C-alpha positions as CSV (number, residue, x, y, z in Angstrom):
1,M,138.9,56.8,84.8
2,L,139.5,53.1,84.8
3,T,140.9,50.9,87.6
4,P,143.4,48.2,86.5
5,D,140.6,45.7,86.1
6,N,138.9,48.1,83.6
7,R,136.2,49.2,86.0
8,E,135.2,52.8,86.2
9,F,136.0,54.6,89.4
10,A,132.8,54.9,91.3
11,S,131.1,58.3,90.8
12,S,130.1,59.2,94.3
13,T,128.6,62.4,95.7
14,S,128.3,61.0,99.2
15,F,131.3,62.9,100.6
16,R,132.2,62.6,104.2
17,N,133.4,66.0,105.2
18,D,136.5,64.9,107.1
19,D,138.0,62.0,105.2
20,I,137.3,61.3,101.5
21,S,138.5,58.5,99.2
22,I,140.4,58.8,96.0
23,G,137.3,57.9,94.0
24,E,135.3,60.7,95.7
25,L,138.1,63.2,95.0
26,L,138.5,62.2,91.4
27,S,134.7,62.3,90.9
28,F,134.6,65.8,92.2
29,L,137.6,67.0,90.1
30,A,136.2,65.5,86.9
31,G,133.8,68.4,86.5
32,H,136.5,71.1,87.1
33,K,139.6,70.0,85.1
34,E,140.9,73.5,84.2
35,K,140.6,74.9,87.8
36,P,143.7,75.2,89.9
37,L,143.9,72.5,92.6
38,V,145.0,74.0,95.9
39,F,145.7,71.9,98.9
40,S,146.1,73.5,102.3
41,Y,147.5,72.3,105.7
42,D,148.7,73.9,108.9
43,G,146.7,77.0,108.1
44,R,148.3,77.7,104.7
45,S,148.1,76.7,101.1
46,V,150.7,74.6,99.4
47,K,153.1,76.6,97.2
48,P,152.1,77.0,93.6
49,G,155.0,74.8,92.4
50,Y,154.0,71.7,94.4
51,H,154.6,68.3,92.9
52,V,152.9,64.9,93.2
53,T,156.1,63.0,93.8
54,E,154.8,59.6,94.6
55,V,151.6,57.6,94.7
56,K,151.6,54.4,96.7
57,A,148.8,51.8,97.1
58,G,148.8,49.4,100.0
59,S,146.7,46.6,101.5
60,F,147.2,46.3,105.2
61,A,146.4,43.6,107.8
62,A,146.8,44.3,111.4
63,L,145.8,43.4,115.0
64,D,144.3,46.3,116.9
65,C,144.7,47.0,120.7
66,G,141.6,44.9,121.4
67,A,143.1,41.9,119.6
68,N,140.8,42.3,116.7
69,T,142.1,41.7,113.2
70,E,141.8,44.7,110.9
71,S,142.4,45.0,107.1
72,W,142.1,48.0,104.8
73,A,143.3,49.5,101.6
74,E,145.1,52.8,101.7
75,L,146.4,55.2,99.0
76,F,149.3,57.5,99.8
77,I,149.8,60.6,97.7
78,Q,153.1,62.5,98.4
79,L,153.1,66.2,97.9
80,W,156.4,68.1,97.7
81,D,155.5,71.6,98.9
82,V,157.9,73.8,96.9
83,N,158.0,76.9,94.7
84,E,159.5,76.3,91.3
85,D,160.1,78.8,88.7
86,E,156.9,80.7,87.7
87,R,154.6,77.7,88.1
88,T,151.0,78.1,89.2
89,H,148.9,75.6,91.2
90,M,148.4,72.4,89.3
91,P,145.1,72.1,87.3
92,A,142.7,69.5,88.6
93,G,142.9,67.7,85.3
94,K,146.6,67.3,85.6
95,F,146.3,65.9,89.1
96,S,143.7,63.4,87.8
97,A,145.9,62.5,84.9
98,I,148.7,61.7,87.3
99,I,146.5,59.4,89.2
100,R,145.2,57.8,86.0
101,K,148.8,57.1,84.9
102,V,149.5,55.5,88.2
103,S,146.3,53.3,87.9
104,E,147.8,51.9,84.6
105,H,150.6,50.4,86.6
106,V,149.3,50.0,90.2
107,A,146.0,48.6,91.3
108,L,144.1,51.5,92.9
109,D,141.0,50.8,95.0
110,P,138.7,53.8,94.5
111,T,137.3,53.3,98.1
112,A,140.7,53.2,99.7
113,K,141.5,55.4,102.7
114,L,143.3,58.4,101.2
115,T,146.4,59.8,103.0
116,F,148.5,62.7,101.8
117,E,152.2,62.8,102.8
118,V,153.3,66.4,102.7
119,S,156.8,67.9,103.1
120,D,158.8,70.8,101.8
121,G,161.8,68.5,101.4
122,M,163.4,69.7,104.7
123,A,160.8,69.3,107.4
124,P,159.7,65.7,108.3
125,M,156.8,64.4,106.2
126,Q,153.4,64.9,107.8
127,L,150.4,62.6,107.3
128,H,147.0,64.1,106.4
129,K,143.5,63.2,105.5
130,A,141.6,65.2,102.9
131,S,138.3,67.0,103.4
132,M,135.6,67.5,100.8
133,P,136.8,69.8,98.0
134,L,135.3,73.2,97.8
135,I,135.2,75.7,95.0
136,R,136.4,79.2,96.0
137,G,136.3,81.6,93.1
138,S,138.1,80.0,90.2
139,E,140.0,77.4,92.4
140,I,139.4,74.1,94.0
141,H,140.5,73.9,97.6
142,V,141.1,70.7,99.5
143,A,141.8,71.1,103.2
144,L,144.2,68.6,104.6
145,S,144.2,67.8,108.3
146,A,146.4,65.7,110.5
147,R,145.7,62.0,110.4
148,A,145.6,61.2,114.1
149,A,146.1,57.9,115.8
150,S,143.0,56.2,117.1
151,C,141.8,53.2,119.1
152,K,139.7,51.2,116.7
153,P,137.7,49.3,119.4
154,R,136.8,52.6,121.0
155,D,135.9,54.1,117.6
156,R,133.6,51.1,117.0
157,W,132.0,51.4,120.4
158,L,131.4,55.1,119.9
159,A,129.9,54.5,116.5
160,E,127.6,51.8,117.9
161,K,126.5,54.1,120.7
162,A,125.8,56.9,118.3
163,A,123.8,54.5,116.1
164,K,121.7,53.3,119.0
165,T,121.0,56.9,120.1
166,A,120.0,57.9,116.5
167,S,117.7,54.9,116.2
168,C,116.1,55.6,119.6
169,C,115.9,59.4,119.3
170,G,115.6,59.9,115.5
171,D,117.7,62.1,113.4
172,G,117.2,65.3,115.4
173,S,114.5,66.8,113.1
174,A,111.5,68.4,114.8
175,S,109.2,65.4,114.1
176,S,111.7,62.9,115.4
177,T,112.6,64.8,118.6
178,Q,109.2,64.0,119.9
179,T,110.2,60.4,120.2
180,R,111.2,59.5,123.7
181,C,114.4,57.7,124.5
182,G,114.8,55.8,127.6
């Protein structure tokens, strides 16, 4: 699939289990076009008649709570969680085709943060991040979990602390646990 500047979406297999990009999702789906695509949230699967009702791409600039400037790209995919007629869950290829059609008109960054907006049309919309897709039987399942607020300065501090611990103590394997940290 091409981005608006005729680059291919990056084919990546380096999935983060808890928050994947649109490029990673589409790369996974490319090998499973005929399989039904089932999203789940709040402990249940979306209804078989769900629709992708809107795809929005945005570039954001902000100031975080530590007075640091932040900028990022984000892609919002709106799912309308409804039952319609005798429909089944959308095939992965149809979902990919919808995103490809959007990419013909809207610049999509394949590495953008991916957020799903989900509602049944009556309850307020909920924001979710997507986990790595899994194949269960003949279906592809994508677990959606709440996109929580965070403190970016604290998140950076925790990441730096974890990196220091990892570089000092190794990766946790038997050979690296013999290294002493102090």
